[in-house]
C-alpha positions as CSV (number, residue, x, y, z in Angstrom):
1,M,1.9,-6.2,3.7
2,K,5.2,-8.0,4.2
3,A,6.2,-11.3,2.7
4,A,9.3,-13.6,3.1
5,I,10.7,-16.0,0.5
6,V,12.9,-18.6,2.2
7,T,14.8,-21.3,0.4
8,G,15.5,-24.7,2.1
9,V,12.5,-24.7,4.4
10,S,12.0,-28.4,4.7
11,K,14.3,-28.6,7.8
12,G,17.1,-27.0,9.7
13,L,17.7,-23.2,9.7
14,G,15.4,-22.6,6.8
15,E,12.5,-24.2,8.7
16,S,13.3,-22.1,11.8
17,I,13.5,-18.9,9.8
18,A,10.1,-19.6,8.1
19,K,8.6,-20.4,11.5
20,L,9.7,-17.2,13.1
21,Y,8.5,-15.1,10.2
22,L,5.1,-16.8,10.4
23,E,4.9,-16.2,14.1
24,S,5.5,-12.5,13.5
25,G,2.6,-12.4,11.1
26,V,4.6,-12.4,7.8
27,M,3.4,-14.5,4.9
28,V,6.1,-17.0,3.9
29,I,6.7,-18.7,0.6
30,G,9.1,-21.6,1.1
31,I,11.1,-23.0,-1.7
32,S,12.5,-26.6,-1.3
33,R,12.4,-30.0,-2.9
34,T,10.0,-31.3,-0.1
35,D,7.1,-29.6,1.7
36,N,7.0,-28.9,5.4
37,K,3.6,-29.6,6.8
38,N,4.3,-28.1,10.2
39,L,4.5,-24.6,8.8
40,Y,0.9,-24.6,7.6
41,S,-0.4,-25.0,11.1
42,I,2.0,-22.3,12.4
43,A,0.7,-19.9,9.7
44,E,-2.9,-20.7,10.6
45,N,-2.3,-20.1,14.3
46,N,-0.8,-16.7,13.5
47,N,-3.4,-15.5,11.0
48,T,-1.0,-15.5,8.1
49,E,-0.2,-17.8,5.2
50,F,2.5,-20.4,4.3
51,H,2.9,-21.5,0.7
52,H,5.3,-24.1,-0.6
53,V,6.9,-24.0,-4.0
54,A,8.7,-27.2,-5.0
55,C,12.1,-26.7,-6.7
56,D,15.3,-28.6,-6.8
57,L,17.9,-25.8,-6.7
58,S,20.5,-28.1,-8.3
59,D,18.3,-28.3,-11.5
60,L,18.3,-25.0,-13.4
61,S,15.4,-26.2,-15.6
62,E,13.1,-25.9,-12.6
63,Y,13.9,-22.3,-11.8
64,D,11.5,-20.5,-14.2
65,S,8.5,-22.5,-13.1
66,A,9.2,-22.0,-9.5
67,L,9.7,-18.2,-9.8
68,N,6.5,-17.9,-11.8
69,K,4.6,-19.7,-9.0
70,V,6.2,-17.5,-6.4
71,D,5.1,-14.4,-8.4
72,E,1.6,-15.6,-8.6
73,I,1.4,-15.7,-4.8
74,L,3.3,-12.5,-4.2
75,F,1.8,-10.2,-6.7
76,Q,-1.9,-11.0,-6.4
77,D,-4.1,-8.0,-7.5
78,Q,-5.7,-7.6,-4.1
79,V,-2.4,-7.6,-2.1
80,E,-0.6,-4.4,-1.4
81,L,3.0,-5.5,-0.9
82,G,5.5,-3.2,0.8
83,T,8.5,-5.3,1.7
84,I,9.9,-8.6,0.5
85,Y,12.4,-10.5,2.7
86,L,14.4,-12.9,0.6
87,V,16.5,-15.4,2.5
88,N,18.8,-17.5,0.4
89,N,19.3,-20.2,3.0
90,A,19.6,-23.5,1.0
91,G,23.1,-24.9,0.8
92,I,25.1,-28.1,0.7
93,V,28.6,-28.9,2.0
94,D,29.3,-31.9,-0.3
95,P,31.7,-32.7,-2.0
96,I,34.0,-33.0,1.0
97,D,37.3,-34.2,-0.4
98,Q,40.6,-33.1,-1.7
99,A,40.2,-31.0,-4.8
100,K,42.0,-33.5,-6.9
101,N,39.3,-36.1,-6.2
102,I,36.2,-33.9,-6.9
103,T,34.3,-34.8,-10.0
104,N,32.8,-32.3,-12.4
105,D,29.3,-33.5,-11.7
106,T,29.5,-33.0,-7.9
107,L,31.3,-29.7,-8.3
108,Q,28.6,-28.4,-10.7
109,K,25.8,-29.4,-8.3
110,H,27.5,-27.7,-5.4
111,L,28.0,-24.4,-7.2
112,Q,24.5,-24.6,-8.6
113,V,23.0,-24.7,-5.2
114,N,25.4,-22.6,-3.2
115,T,26.3,-19.9,-5.7
116,F,24.1,-19.8,-8.8
117,A,20.8,-20.2,-7.0
118,P,21.2,-17.3,-4.5
119,M,22.6,-15.1,-7.2
120,A,19.8,-16.0,-9.7
121,F,17.0,-15.5,-7.1
122,T,18.4,-12.3,-5.8
123,N,18.9,-10.9,-9.3
124,Y,15.4,-11.8,-10.3
125,Y,13.8,-10.1,-7.3
126,L,15.9,-7.0,-7.5
127,K,14.3,-6.5,-10.9
128,K,10.9,-7.4,-9.6
129,A,11.3,-4.9,-6.7
130,E,12.1,-2.2,-9.2
131,E,9.1,-3.1,-11.4
132,R,6.6,-3.4,-8.5
133,Q,8.0,-0.5,-6.5
134,V,8.5,-2.6,-3.3
135,T,11.5,-2.8,-1.0
136,L,13.7,-6.0,-1.1
137,I,15.7,-7.0,1.9
138,T,17.9,-10.0,1.1
139,A,20.1,-12.3,3.3
140,I,22.5,-14.9,2.0
141,V,23.6,-17.5,4.4
142,T,27.3,-17.7,4.3
143,S,30.0,-19.3,6.5
144,G,33.1,-18.6,8.4
145,A,34.6,-21.0,5.8
146,A,34.4,-18.1,3.3
147,K,37.3,-16.5,5.1
148,K,39.3,-19.5,6.2
149,P,40.5,-22.4,4.0
150,K,39.9,-25.9,5.3
151,F,41.4,-29.1,4.0
152,G,38.7,-30.9,2.0
153,W,36.4,-27.9,1.6
154,S,37.7,-26.3,-1.6
155,A,34.2,-26.2,-3.0
156,Y,32.4,-25.0,0.2
157,C,35.0,-22.3,1.1
158,S,35.0,-21.0,-2.5
159,S,31.3,-20.9,-2.9
160,K,30.7,-19.1,0.3
161,A,33.6,-16.6,-0.4
162,S,32.0,-15.8,-3.7
163,M,28.7,-15.1,-2.0
164,N,30.3,-12.6,0.3
165,M,31.8,-10.6,-2.6
166,Y,28.4,-10.8,-4.5
167,T,26.7,-9.4,-1.4
168,E,29.2,-6.5,-1.2
169,T,29.0,-5.8,-4.9
170,V,25.2,-5.8,-5.1
171,A,25.0,-3.6,-2.0
172,L,27.3,-1.1,-3.7
173,E,25.0,-1.1,-6.8
174,Q,21.9,-0.6,-4.8
175,D,23.4,2.2,-2.7
176,E,24.6,4.1,-5.8
177,E,21.2,3.7,-7.5
178,Q,19.5,4.8,-4.2
179,T,16.9,2.0,-4.4
180,G,16.5,1.5,-0.7
181,N,17.0,-2.2,-1.2
182,Q,19.3,-4.0,1.3
183,I,21.5,-7.1,1.1
184,I,23.6,-8.8,3.7
185,A,25.4,-12.1,4.2
186,F,24.9,-13.9,7.5
187,S,27.3,-16.5,9.0
188,P,25.2,-18.7,11.4
189,G,28.0,-20.6,13.0
190,V,27.8,-24.3,13.9
191,M,24.2,-25.6,14.3
192,D,22.6,-28.9,15.1
193,T,21.6,-29.7,11.5
194,N,21.8,-32.5,8.9
195,M,24.8,-30.7,7.4
196,Q,26.7,-31.3,10.5
197,E,25.9,-35.0,10.3
198,T,27.3,-35.0,6.8
199,I,30.5,-33.3,8.0
200,R,30.9,-35.8,10.9
201,S,30.6,-38.7,8.5
202,S,33.6,-37.6,6.5
203,S,36.8,-39.6,6.5
204,K,39.9,-37.9,7.9
205,E,41.6,-38.4,4.5
206,A,38.9,-36.2,2.9
207,F,38.5,-33.7,5.8
208,K,41.3,-33.3,8.3
209,D,39.1,-31.4,10.8
210,V,36.5,-34.1,11.1
211,E,37.4,-34.9,14.8
212,D,36.9,-31.3,15.8
213,F,33.4,-31.4,14.4
214,K,32.6,-34.6,16.1
215,G,33.7,-32.9,19.3
216,L,31.3,-30.1,18.8
217,K,28.4,-32.6,18.8
218,D,29.8,-34.6,21.7
219,N,30.2,-31.5,23.9
220,N,26.8,-30.0,23.0
221,L,28.4,-27.0,21.3
222,L,26.0,-27.0,18.3
223,K,23.5,-24.1,18.4
224,D,19.8,-24.5,18.1
225,T,18.5,-23.3,14.7
226,D,15.6,-21.3,16.3
227,L,18.1,-19.2,18.2
228,I,20.2,-18.5,15.1
229,A,17.1,-17.7,13.0
230,G,16.0,-15.2,15.6
231,V,19.3,-13.4,15.3
232,L,19.0,-13.2,11.5
233,I,15.4,-12.0,11.5
234,D,16.3,-9.3,14.1
235,I,19.0,-8.1,11.8
236,M,16.8,-8.1,8.7
237,T,14.0,-6.2,10.4
238,D,16.3,-3.6,12.0
239,E,16.1,-0.1,10.5
240,K,19.8,0.2,11.1
241,I,20.8,-2.8,9.0
242,Q,24.1,-2.1,7.2
243,N,23.9,-2.7,3.5
244,G,26.6,-5.2,2.2
245,K,27.7,-6.2,5.7
246,I,28.9,-9.7,6.4
247,Y,27.2,-10.4,9.7
248,D,28.4,-13.1,12.1
249,V,26.2,-14.7,14.7
250,K,29.2,-14.7,17.1
251,D,28.8,-11.0,17.5
252,Y,25.3,-11.5,18.9
253,I,25.3,-14.7,21.1
């Protein structure tokens, strides 16, 4: 049996990833603050299961409870699990502002969601994979901003850059230990999501490229999340997946 753990399933790319896994018959455990009722019917129509585990990834105190609930679903006695797909999709772009104006509280929340959460969840399931003798295939959603600084995005660029290096480092460890586990980062490009709405609502003083992002929407250049999710799932299920690689959707569509 195969199962997928996907963070940020309430909407956007996370919802699309969960939906496509369900349509391929993979059980999905979604982690987000709010549930997604649509995914239950998709699971039923494809003879599989969707489970939701509520967790605010900006609140560390909720992690242990959420992980325990996921484990109860994953590691049932009657289930023979072979592969776990872990998709660290949840992320935020705020705070969008010059570094000098960013408060400690908003910075802490940003790093908690974008950096700490994917590292913590991946670390946890690397250990679980070893204990349970299953294969873990992990994807971390990154961004082109990890490689290119943008005025007003000091937090976002830095958090995504750190996840790229984390991906490469963990892949090195897994290869040297010959575990068979795989980890990649995936840059999805610009999509028609709530994050883009947040970016477009920024002031030019806070984010100098705001007009460029408004133009993406006006000119219908934002990609559909189902399309992007399909690319990611194809990569994760490909036997030729390259451990530690930073994949970019631009190479596929």
